[in-house]
N, C-alpha and C positions, 0 to 999 in steps of 0.2 A: 574720112577726116573732116570734110566739110559739114556733113550731116550732124556730127557730134560737136562741132565747134572748136576742134583742136587747132591751135595756131602753128604747130610744127609737126613734122613726121615723127619726131621722138615722142611727143605727147600722144600722138595717135597710137603708136606701138605699145605704149604703157597700158592703154585701155582697149586694145584690139579684141581681147577675149570677151570683154563685156559686150562689144558690138556684135560679135558672132552669136553670142547667146541671145541677144535681143532680136537679131535677124531671124533666128529660128522661132522665137515667140511670135513675131509679126507674121511669119509665114503660116504658122498654125492658126492664128486668129483670122487671117484672110481666107484660109481654106475653110474654116468653120462658117464664116460669113457667106462664102460662095455656096457651100453645101446647103445652108439654110435658105438662100435665095432660090436655089434650084429645086428645093423640095426633097433633097437627098436626106437619108437618115443621118443622125449625128454620129452613130457608131461606124467608124471606118476600120476595117480589119487591119490589125498590125499596129494600131495606135493605142497606147495606154494613157489614161488621164492621171 
Protein backbone atom coordinates (compact mmCIF):
# COMPACT_ATOMS: atom_id res chain seq x y z
CA UNK A 1 0.00 0.00 0.00
CA UNK A 2 2.76 2.41 0.94
CA UNK A 3 4.89 1.60 -2.12
CA UNK A 4 2.03 2.39 -4.49
CA UNK A 5 0.89 5.48 -2.60
CA UNK A 6 -2.61 4.33 -1.68
CA UNK A 7 -4.21 6.32 1.09
CA UNK A 8 -6.57 3.60 2.33
CA UNK A 9 -6.77 -0.19 2.49
CA UNK A 10 -9.83 -0.06 0.19
CA UNK A 11 -7.83 1.71 -2.51
CA UNK A 12 -5.01 -0.78 -2.11
CA UNK A 13 -7.39 -3.72 -2.58
CA UNK A 14 -8.71 -2.26 -5.82
CA UNK A 15 -5.24 -2.33 -7.36
CA UNK A 16 -3.71 -5.33 -5.59
CA UNK A 17 -3.72 -7.45 -8.75
CA UNK A 18 -1.61 -4.83 -10.54
CA UNK A 19 0.95 -4.87 -7.73
CA UNK A 20 1.15 -8.67 -7.83
CA UNK A 21 1.83 -8.58 -11.57
CA UNK A 22 4.43 -5.86 -11.12
CA UNK A 23 6.16 -7.79 -8.32
CA UNK A 24 6.58 -10.72 -10.71
CA UNK A 25 8.01 -8.39 -13.38
CA UNK A 26 10.46 -6.92 -10.87
CA UNK A 27 11.53 -10.38 -9.71
CA UNK A 28 12.22 -11.48 -13.30
CA UNK A 29 14.22 -8.32 -14.01
CA UNK A 30 16.30 -8.75 -10.85
CA UNK A 31 16.92 -12.39 -11.72
CA UNK A 32 18.13 -11.40 -15.18
CA UNK A 33 20.40 -8.72 -13.75
CA UNK A 34 21.90 -11.15 -11.24
CA UNK A 35 22.39 -13.76 -13.95
CA UNK A 36 24.19 -11.24 -16.14
CA UNK A 37 26.39 -10.10 -13.26
CA UNK A 38 27.39 -13.66 -12.41
CA UNK A 39 28.08 -14.60 -16.02
CA UNK A 40 25.27 -17.15 -16.14
CA UNK A 41 23.59 -17.76 -19.49
CA UNK A 42 20.37 -15.86 -20.12
CA UNK A 43 18.44 -19.02 -20.93
CA UNK A 44 16.99 -20.39 -17.72
CA UNK A 45 15.21 -23.75 -18.09
CA UNK A 46 11.48 -23.51 -17.56
CA UNK A 47 11.18 -19.80 -18.34
CA UNK A 48 9.52 -18.57 -21.51
CA UNK A 49 10.05 -15.08 -22.83
